[in-house]
C-alpha positions in Angstrom: -9.0 -21.0 6.6 -12.4 -20.1 7.1 -13.6 -17.2 9.3 -17.2 -17.2 10.4 -19.5 -14.2 11.7 -23.0 -13.3 11.8 -22.6 -10.1 9.6 -20.3 -7.4 8.8 -22.1 -4.6 10.3 -20.1 -2.0 11.8 -19.0 -3.1 15.3 -15.9 -3.8 17.3 -15.9 -7.6 16.7 -16.6 -7.1 13.0 -13.9 -4.5 12.7 -11.4 -6.7 14.4 -11.9 -9.5 12.0 -11.9 -7.3 8.9 -8.5 -6.0 9.9 -7.2 -9.4 10.7 -8.1 -10.8 7.4 -6.8 -7.9 5.6 -3.4 -8.2 7.2 -2.9 -11.8 7.1 -0.2 -13.1 4.9 -2.1 -14.3 1.8 1.0 -16.5 0.5 0.4 -18.5 3.7 -3.3 -18.4 4.4 -5.9 -18.6 2.0 -8.9 -16.6 3.5 -12.7 -17.3 3.2 -15.2 -15.2 5.2 -18.6 -16.6 5.7 -21.3 -14.5 7.0 -24.8 -15.5 8.1 -26.4 -12.6 6.4 -25.0 -10.5 3.6 -25.2 -7.3 5.2 -23.0 -4.8 6.9 -20.9 -1.8 5.5 -17.5 -3.5 6.4 -18.2 -6.0 3.5 -16.8 -3.6 0.9 -13.3 -3.3 2.8 -12.6 -6.9 1.8 -14.5 -7.6 -1.1 -12.1 -7.8 -4.0 -9.0 -8.2 -2.1 -6.6 -10.9 -3.8 -6.5 -13.8 -1.5 -9.9 -13.0 0.2 -13.2 -14.6 -0.6 -16.4 -13.5 0.8 -19.4 -15.9 1.0 -23.0 -15.2 2.2 -24.5 -18.2 3.9 -28.0 -16.9 3.3 -29.4 -17.4 6.8 -33.3 -16.9 6.1 -33.9 -15.5 9.7 -33.6 -16.4 13.4 -35.4 -19.8 13.4 -33.6 -21.1 9.9 -31.5 -23.3 11.9 -31.5 -26.9 10.2 -31.3 -26.0 6.8 -28.8 -23.3 7.5 -26.5 -25.8 9.1 -26.8 -28.4 6.4 -26.0 -25.7 3.7 -23.1 -24.5 5.6 -21.9 -28.2 6.2 -22.0 -28.6 2.5 -19.8 -25.4 2.0 -17.3 -26.5 4.3 -17.1 -30.1 2.9 -16.5 -28.4 -0.5 -13.9 -25.8 0.8 -12.1 -28.3 3.1 -10.5 -25.5 5.3 -7.8 -26.4 7.7 -9.1 -23.9 10.3 -12.4 -22.6 10.9 -12.3 -19.5 13.2 -15.7 -18.2 14.4 -16.6 -15.2 16.5 -19.3 -14.7 19.1 -21.7 -17.4 20.4 -24.1 -18.2 17.6 -21.3 -18.3 15.3 -19.2 -20.5 17.6 -22.1 -23.0 18.1 -22.7 -23.2 14.2 -19.2 -23.6 13.6 -18.5 -26.3 16.2 -21.5 -28.4 15.1 -20.9 -27.9 11.4 -17.1 -28.0 11.4 -17.2 -31.4 13.5 -19.5 -33.1 11.0 -17.5 -31.6 8.0 -14.4 -33.0 9.7 -12.5 -29.6 9.7 -9.3 -30.2 11.3 -9.0 -27.3 13.7 -11.9 -25.3 15.1 -11.3 -22.1 16.8 -13.7 -19.9 18.9 -13.4 -16.5 19.5 -15.1 -15.0 22.6 -15.3 -11.2 23.4 -17.2 -10.5 26.4 -16.4 -10.2 30.2 -19.0 -10.5 33.0 -22.0 -10.5 30.9 -25.2 -9.9 32.5 -27.5 -12.3 30.3 -30.6 -11.3 32.3 -30.7 -8.2 30.3 -31.6 -9.8 27.3 -33.9 -12.4 25.8 -33.9 -16.0 26.7 -32.0 -17.2 23.8 -28.8 -15.6 25.1 -29.0 -17.6 28.3 -29.5 -20.7 26.4 -26.7 -19.9 24.0 -24.2 -19.2 27.0 -25.2 -22.2 28.5 -25.0 -24.4 25.6 -21.4 -22.7 25.1 -20.1 -23.6 28.3 -21.3 -27.1 27.9 -19.6 -27.6 24.4 -16.5 -25.3 25.1 -14.3 -28.4 25.8 -14.5 -29.5 22.2 -13.0 -26.6 20.0 -9.4 -27.0 19.5 -8.5 -23.6 20.8 -10.6 -20.7 22.4 -9.3 -17.1 21.9 -10.4 -14.4 24.2 -9.6 -10.7 23.3 -9.0 -9.7 26.9 -7.6 -10.9 30.1 -11.1 -10.2 31.8 -12.8 -12.2 29.1 -10.5 -15.1 29.7 -11.0 -15.2 33.3 -14.6 -14.5 32.9 -15.4 -17.5 30.7 -13.3 -20.0 32.9 -15.1 -19.0 35.9 -18.6 -19.5 34.3 -17.3 -23.2 33.3 -15.5 -23.0 29.9 -13.0 -25.8 30.0 -10.5 -25.9 27.0 -6.8 -27.0 27.3 -6.1 -24.2 24.6 -7.7 -21.0 25.9 -5.7 -18.1 25.3 -5.8 -14.3 24.8 -5.0 -12.1 22.1 -5.9 -8.2 22.4 -7.6 -6.4 19.7 -5.4 -4.4 17.4 -5.9 -0.8 16.4 -5.1 0.7 12.5 -2.8 3.3 13.9 -2.4 4.5 10.4 -6.1 5.1 10.2 -6.9 6.2 13.7 -4.6 9.3 13.9 -4.9 12.7 15.5 -6.3 15.3 12.8 -7.0 18.8 14.2 -8.5 20.2 11.2 -10.7 17.5 10.5 -11.9 17.6 14.2 -12.4 21.6 14.0 -14.6 20.6 10.9 -17.0 18.3 13.1 -16.9 20.9 15.9 -18.1 23.6 13.6 -20.7 20.9 12.4 -22.0 20.7 15.7 -21.8 24.3 16.5 -19.2 23.8 19.2 -16.6 26.7 19.7 -12.9 26.3 20.5 -13.6 27.2 24.2 -16.2 24.5 24.9 -15.1 21.4 26.5 -16.6 18.6 24.6 -16.8 15.0 26.3 -18.0 12.0 23.9 -19.4 8.6 24.5 -19.1 6.4 21.4 -21.1 3.3 21.9 -24.1 1.5 20.8 -27.3 2.2 22.7 -27.3 -1.0 24.7 -27.8 -1.7 28.5 -24.3 -2.7 29.0 -22.8 0.6 27.8 -24.8 2.4 30.6 -26.0 5.6 28.9 -28.1 6.1 32.1 -24.9 6.7 34.2 -23.5 8.8 31.7 -26.5 11.0 31.8 -26.7 11.2 35.4 -22.8 12.4 35.6 -23.3 14.8 32.9 -26.3 16.4 35.0 -23.8 16.8 38.0 -20.9 17.9 35.7 -22.8 20.8 34.3 -23.4 22.2 37.6 -19.8 22.7 38.2 -18.7 23.5 34.6 -21.2 25.4 32.1 -18.7 25.8 29.3 -19.3 22.1 28.2 -21.2 20.0 26.1 -21.6 16.2 25.7 -22.1 14.2 22.4 -23.4 10.6 22.1 -22.1 8.7 18.8 -24.2 5.4 18.3 -27.4 3.9 17.6 -29.9 1.4 19.0 -33.3 0.2 19.4 -35.9 2.9 19.0 -37.7 2.4 22.3 -34.4 2.6 24.1 -33.4 5.7 22.5 -36.7 7.3 23.0 -36.1 6.6 26.8 -32.5 8.2 26.7 -33.8 11.4 24.9 -36.7 11.9 27.4 -34.4 11.5 30.5 -31.8 13.7 29.0 -34.8 16.4 28.7 -35.8 15.7 32.0 -32.4 16.0 33.5 -32.1 19.5 31.9 -29.4 18.5 29.5 -31.2 19.4 26.3 -28.9 22.5 25.7 -25.7 20.5 26.7 -26.0 17.4 24.6 -25.7 16.0 21.1 -27.0 12.9 19.7 -24.9 12.5 16.8 -26.2 8.9 15.8 -23.7 6.8 13.8 -20.9 8.2 12.2 -18.2 6.8 9.6 -15.7 9.3 10.0 -14.3 8.4 13.2 -10.9 9.7 13.2 -12.5 13.2 12.8 -14.9 12.7 15.6 -12.3 11.5 18.0 -10.3 14.4 17.0 -13.1 16.7 17.9 -13.6 15.5 21.3 -11.5 16.9 24.5 -12.2 13.6 26.4 -13.6 10.2 25.4 -15.5 8.3 28.2 -16.6 4.6 28.5 -19.3 4.1 31.1 -19.8 0.2 30.6 -21.0 -1.6 33.5 -20.7 -5.1 32.4 -19.9 -7.1 29.3 -16.8 -5.3 28.0 -13.8 -7.0 27.1 -11.5 -5.2 25.3 -13.0 -1.6 24.2 -12.1 -0.7 20.7 -13.5 2.9 21.0 -11.1 3.5 24.0 -8.1 2.3 22.1 -9.1 4.1 18.8 -9.7 7.4 20.6 -6.3 7.1 22.3 -4.6 6.5 19.1 -6.1 9.6 17.9 -4.3 11.2 21.0 -7.5 11.9 22.9 -7.3 10.8 26.7 -10.1 8.5 28.2 -11.9 8.3 31.6 -13.3 5.0 31.8 -15.0 2.6 34.1 -13.2 -0.3 35.7 -14.7 -3.1 33.5 -13.1 -5.6 31.2 -9.4 -4.6 30.3 -10.3 -0.9 29.9 -7.9 0.0 33.1 -5.2 -2.1 31.4 -5.6 -0.2 28.1 -5.6 3.4 29.2 -2.7 2.8 31.8 -1.4 6.1 33.3 -2.6 8.2 30.2 -6.2 7.8 31.4 -8.4 7.7 34.6 -10.4 4.8 35.8 -13.7 5.1 37.8 -15.9 2.5 39.7 -19.0 1.2 37.5 -22.5 2.6 38.1 -21.0 5.7 40.1 -22.2 9.1 38.3 -20.4 11.3 41.1 -17.0 9.4 40.4 -17.4 9.6 36.6 -18.2 13.4 37.0 -15.0 14.0 39.1 -13.1 11.7 36.7 -14.0 14.4 33.9 -12.9 17.3 36.2 -9.6 15.5 37.0 -8.8 14.8 33.5 -9.6 18.5 32.5 -6.9 19.7 35.4 -4.5 17.2 33.9 -4.9 18.6 30.5 -4.5 22.3 31.6 -0.8 21.6 32.4 0.2 19.9 29.1 -2.4 18.7 26.6 0.0 18.0 23.9 2.2 15.9 26.1 -0.6 14.0 27.5 -2.1 13.5 23.7 1.4 11.8 22.4 1.7 9.5 25.5 -1.6 8.5 24.9 -1.1 7.7 21.3 2.3 6.1 21.9 0.6 3.7 24.4 -1.6 2.2 21.6 1.1 2.2 18.9 3.3 0.4 21.2 1.0 -2.4 22.8 -2.2 -2.5 20.7 -1.5 -2.2 17.1 -3.1 -4.2 14.4 0.4 -5.5 13.7 0.8 -7.2 17.0 -2.7 -8.7 16.6 -1.8 -10.0 13.1 1.5 -11.5 14.3 0.0 -12.9 17.4 -2.9 -14.7 15.5 -0.6 -15.9 12.8 1.9 -17.4 15.2 -1.2 -19.3 16.9 -2.4 -20.5 13.5 1.0 -21.7 12.7 1.1 -24.2 15.5 -2.2 -25.8 13.8 
């Protein structure tokens, strides 16, 4: 079978593809991963694994379309995969067109978002979405990674007889509580044991709503001086500079750490007292929430996508775009942790192990592929 994605840069969708192909039974599935561009830190995780072949499709840029599709059709014609499983709109459209011409038997789309606000992005995103809606009847199946994502795509006009959902899976052997590693990260950041550390782990993108996070942080420091906030993620320079300026104007310079990208995420999560997700749209299944919970860290999340479902009774859910409610959520979580932090941590991790493990992702996806 052939998996198709733009790149293997670090991201939630990319991580899910990697975990899936690593875990598939190679005696049943011969796996090829095709990437538009040969880039991404996750490539090294699957290259060289027996039964997995990585192919760069050598796309030359945004407007390299006709040549690129012709090249991809030749690859599919040569390999003759039984199933072509693509991820995200651009790959879905390319996969459908190329796969049908190359006569691939089964074409599967992977959709990841919910309630997307395409007006926040350039015009091509809107065109891609409208084209995807029109062509959605033609894949053999469409898999969403969330209930909310499935409902959203059906609402905007996706029509497919075989539209299912399979939640993301978290590697609970990798994402584990690690107090020593967490303490080292806190020491690196100059954070003592008594300081409350609240983290936002997200790329710097409008959908993640850093602006609400900063407004809530400004409210919170007026109530709780022994607190520090850390933002883990990266984004376009102009957007980053806007956020940096806003944090200074809000008087948060002494209360916030801009950590950039990190590769040691189990240690980062273990350093935090609370992980928060402030997304206002677009979120389907948040890997960050589930990864943090697997590390035993409770979460305060906005009510978007399947975030409320993921945290269950182990976390707190607040409305989107409401800084006051978010700040209150952090305070209420701290009060909860004062009573029994150890029990809270244990329950939080158990929820992910029981409901959202990578083993469940592989089992459910394999069962669907076997139907084909």
